C-alpha positions as CSV (number, residue, x, y, z in Angstrom):
1,M,0.8,19.8,9.4
2,I,-0.6,20.2,13.0
3,F,-4.2,19.0,13.4
4,P,-6.1,21.0,16.1
5,N,-8.6,19.6,18.6
6,L,-7.9,15.9,17.8
7,T,-8.0,13.4,20.6
8,Y,-6.6,9.8,20.6
9,M,-10.0,8.4,21.6
10,H,-12.3,10.2,19.1
11,A,-10.3,11.2,16.0
12,L,-10.5,9.6,12.5
13,G,-7.3,8.5,10.8
14,V,-6.8,7.4,7.2
15,I,-4.0,5.0,6.2
16,F,-3.1,4.5,2.5
17,D,-1.3,1.5,1.1
18,M,1.0,2.8,-1.7
19,D,1.2,0.4,-4.7
20,G,-2.2,0.1,-6.3
21,V,-3.7,2.9,-4.1
22,I,-1.6,6.0,-4.5
23,V,-0.5,4.8,-8.0
24,D,-1.9,2.2,-10.3
25,N,1.4,0.4,-11.0
26,A,0.7,-3.3,-10.7
27,D,1.5,-4.0,-14.4
28,Y,4.9,-2.3,-14.1
29,H,5.7,-4.3,-10.9
30,F,4.7,-7.5,-12.6
31,Q,6.8,-6.7,-15.7
32,A,9.8,-6.0,-13.4
33,W,9.2,-9.2,-11.4
34,Q,8.8,-11.3,-14.6
35,E,12.0,-9.9,-16.2
36,A,14.1,-10.2,-13.0
37,S,12.8,-13.8,-12.4
38,R,13.6,-14.7,-16.0
39,R,17.2,-13.5,-15.6
40,H,17.4,-15.9,-12.6
41,G,15.9,-18.9,-14.5
42,I,12.3,-18.7,-13.2
43,Q,9.3,-18.3,-15.4
44,L,6.6,-16.3,-13.5
45,S,3.0,-16.1,-14.8
46,E,0.8,-13.2,-13.9
47,A,-1.7,-15.5,-12.3
48,E,0.9,-17.0,-10.0
49,Y,2.2,-13.5,-9.1
50,Q,-1.3,-12.2,-8.2
51,R,-2.2,-15.4,-6.3
52,S,0.9,-16.0,-4.3
53,Y,3.2,-12.9,-4.2
54,N,1.5,-9.6,-4.7
55,G,1.3,-7.6,-1.5
56,R,3.9,-9.7,0.4
57,P,7.2,-8.3,1.5
58,M,10.2,-8.8,-0.8
59,K,12.0,-11.2,1.6
60,E,9.0,-13.4,1.9
61,I,8.5,-13.5,-1.8
62,L,12.1,-14.5,-2.4
63,R,11.9,-17.2,0.2
64,L,8.8,-18.6,-1.5
65,M,10.3,-18.3,-5.0
66,F,13.8,-19.5,-4.4
67,G,13.7,-21.3,-1.1
68,P,16.1,-21.0,1.9
69,Q,19.2,-21.6,-0.3
70,M,19.2,-17.9,-1.4
71,S,21.6,-16.0,0.7
72,E,20.8,-12.6,2.2
73,A,23.4,-11.0,-0.1
74,E,21.8,-12.7,-3.2
75,G,18.4,-11.6,-2.0
76,Q,19.5,-8.0,-1.7
77,E,21.1,-8.1,-5.1
78,F,17.8,-9.5,-6.7
79,E,15.7,-6.9,-4.9
80,D,18.0,-4.0,-6.1
81,E,17.8,-5.4,-9.6
82,K,14.0,-5.9,-9.6
83,E,13.2,-2.5,-8.1
84,A,15.6,-0.6,-10.4
85,L,13.8,-2.3,-13.3
86,Y,10.4,-1.3,-11.9
87,R,11.4,2.4,-11.5
88,E,12.9,2.5,-15.0
89,L,9.7,1.0,-16.5
90,Y,7.3,3.2,-14.5
91,R,9.1,6.5,-14.4
92,P,7.7,7.8,-17.8
93,H,4.1,6.8,-16.8
94,I,3.8,7.6,-13.1
95,Q,0.8,9.5,-11.9
96,P,-1.6,9.4,-9.0
97,V,-4.8,7.3,-9.1
98,P,-7.6,9.5,-10.4
99,G,-9.2,11.6,-7.8
100,L,-6.5,10.9,-5.2
101,V,-5.0,14.4,-4.9
102,D,-8.5,16.1,-4.6
103,F,-9.4,13.6,-1.9
104,L,-6.2,14.3,0.0
105,H,-6.9,18.0,-0.2
106,S,-10.3,17.4,1.3
107,L,-8.9,15.3,4.1
108,R,-6.4,18.0,4.9
109,A,-9.1,20.7,4.9
110,A,-11.1,18.5,7.3
111,Y,-8.0,18.0,9.6
112,I,-8.1,14.3,9.1
113,P,-4.5,13.0,9.5
114,C,-3.1,10.5,6.9
115,A,-0.2,8.0,6.8
116,V,1.2,5.6,4.3
117,A,1.7,1.9,5.2
118,T,3.4,-0.2,2.6
119,S,5.4,-3.3,2.0
120,A,7.5,-1.3,-0.5
121,P,11.2,-0.4,0.2
122,S,12.1,3.1,1.1
123,R,13.6,3.9,-2.3
124,N,10.3,3.1,-4.0
125,V,8.4,5.2,-1.4
126,D,10.6,8.2,-2.1
127,F,10.2,7.6,-5.9
128,T,6.4,7.5,-5.7
129,L,5.7,10.3,-3.2
130,E,8.1,12.6,-4.9
131,N,7.0,12.0,-8.5
132,T,3.3,12.2,-7.6
133,H,3.9,15.3,-5.4
134,T,1.9,13.8,-2.5
135,R,4.4,13.6,0.3
136,R,3.1,16.8,1.9
137,F,-0.3,15.2,2.6
138,F,1.1,12.5,4.9
139,E,2.1,12.7,8.6
140,G,4.5,9.8,8.1
141,V,5.3,6.6,6.3
142,V,5.7,3.0,7.6
143,D,7.6,1.0,4.9
144,A,9.1,-2.5,4.6
145,S,12.3,-1.5,6.5
146,M,10.3,-0.6,9.7
147,V,8.4,-3.9,10.3
148,K,9.4,-7.4,11.1
149,R,6.3,-9.2,9.9
150,G,4.7,-8.4,6.5
151,K,1.1,-8.4,5.4
152,P,-1.2,-10.3,6.1
153,H,0.2,-9.6,9.6
154,P,-1.3,-6.3,10.8
155,E,2.0,-4.8,12.1
156,V,2.4,-2.2,9.3
157,F,-1.1,-0.8,9.9
158,L,-0.8,-0.9,13.7
159,K,2.5,1.1,13.4
160,A,0.8,3.6,11.1
161,A,-2.1,4.1,13.6
162,D,0.4,4.6,16.4
163,L,2.3,7.1,14.2
164,L,-1.0,9.0,13.8
165,N,-1.8,8.6,17.5
166,I,-5.2,7.2,16.5
167,L,-6.8,4.0,17.9
168,P,-6.8,1.2,15.3
169,H,-10.6,0.9,15.2
170,K,-10.8,4.6,14.4
171,C,-8.7,4.2,11.2
172,V,-9.9,3.6,7.6
173,V,-7.4,1.8,5.4
174,F,-7.2,2.0,1.6
175,E,-5.9,-1.2,0.1
176,D,-5.8,-2.9,-3.3
177,A,-4.3,-6.3,-2.4
178,L,-6.0,-9.2,-0.8
179,M,-3.1,-9.7,1.7
180,G,-3.4,-6.0,2.6
181,I,-7.1,-6.2,3.2
182,A,-6.6,-9.2,5.4
183,A,-3.9,-7.3,7.3
184,A,-6.1,-4.2,7.9
185,K,-9.0,-6.3,9.1
186,A,-6.7,-8.2,11.4
187,A,-5.7,-4.7,12.8
188,G,-9.3,-4.0,13.6
189,M,-9.6,-1.3,11.0
190,K,-12.2,-0.5,8.4
191,V,-11.0,-1.1,4.8
192,V,-11.9,0.5,1.5
193,G,-10.8,-1.8,-1.4
194,V,-9.4,0.0,-4.5
195,A,-10.2,-2.0,-7.6
196,T,-6.9,-1.4,-9.5
197,T,-5.0,-4.6,-9.1
198,H,-8.0,-6.9,-8.6
199,P,-11.6,-6.5,-9.9
200,A,-14.2,-5.3,-7.4
201,S,-15.7,-8.8,-7.3
202,E,-12.5,-10.1,-5.6
203,L,-12.5,-7.5,-2.9
204,S,-15.5,-8.7,-1.0
205,Q,-13.6,-8.7,2.4
206,A,-13.4,-4.9,2.2
207,D,-16.1,-2.8,3.9
208,Y,-16.5,-0.7,0.8
209,V,-15.0,-0.8,-2.7
210,I,-14.1,2.0,-5.2
211,G,-12.7,2.0,-8.7
212,D,-10.8,5.2,-7.9
213,F,-11.0,8.2,-5.6
214,T,-13.5,10.1,-7.8
215,E,-16.1,7.8,-6.3
216,L,-15.4,8.9,-2.8
217,N,-16.1,11.9,-0.6
218,L,-15.8,12.8,3.1
219,K,-19.5,11.9,3.8
220,I,-18.9,8.4,2.4
221,L,-15.6,8.0,4.3
222,R,-17.3,9.0,7.6
223,S,-20.1,6.5,7.0
224,I,-17.6,3.8,6.4
225,A,-15.7,4.7,9.6
226,A,-19.0,4.6,11.6
227,Q,-20.0,1.1,10.5
């Protein structure tokens, strides 16, 4: 979609994380991580997963979990196994977070450009956007294959802002993960925390917190951007 009368200096851009924001899928990711880890001799608790791994890139998680002795080929094999498990588990249940599609329609009607910035692999991005029928709303995607440094480094969000041709401080990011909120703040962006993966009480570093997109409208979005 072409957005008329937008300028690099004055426009508003919106950037969405994917997991936990477009879809509420944390339980299915954890189940897949737990099963894949069990197959490789590691017992993974949900508390440890949320505290240490959720929101990080796959390669970084594997390095933390298995140490440097895991080869690149072994890491790729584990990733393929885990992500296939996730898609198998989640496919019968996948749906957008409540209110998301209506909110995306309102952004499009207001000529506010949107992008996805995620630590997920390309295959999961395709799986999610195609099965939620939301790809058409986004000007582009920055995924794990396109960045060298994962969250909490701001690279993924800075690349998304560049993709939208919007200055970082003119962007509002939607994030569910603590690492992602830190990354967006490091990029100089406003952040709306989505309380899917974590309770609202744990998202205090965000500028605003919602339970889902039914609690949001363009007036609120613009007030957040203007803070």
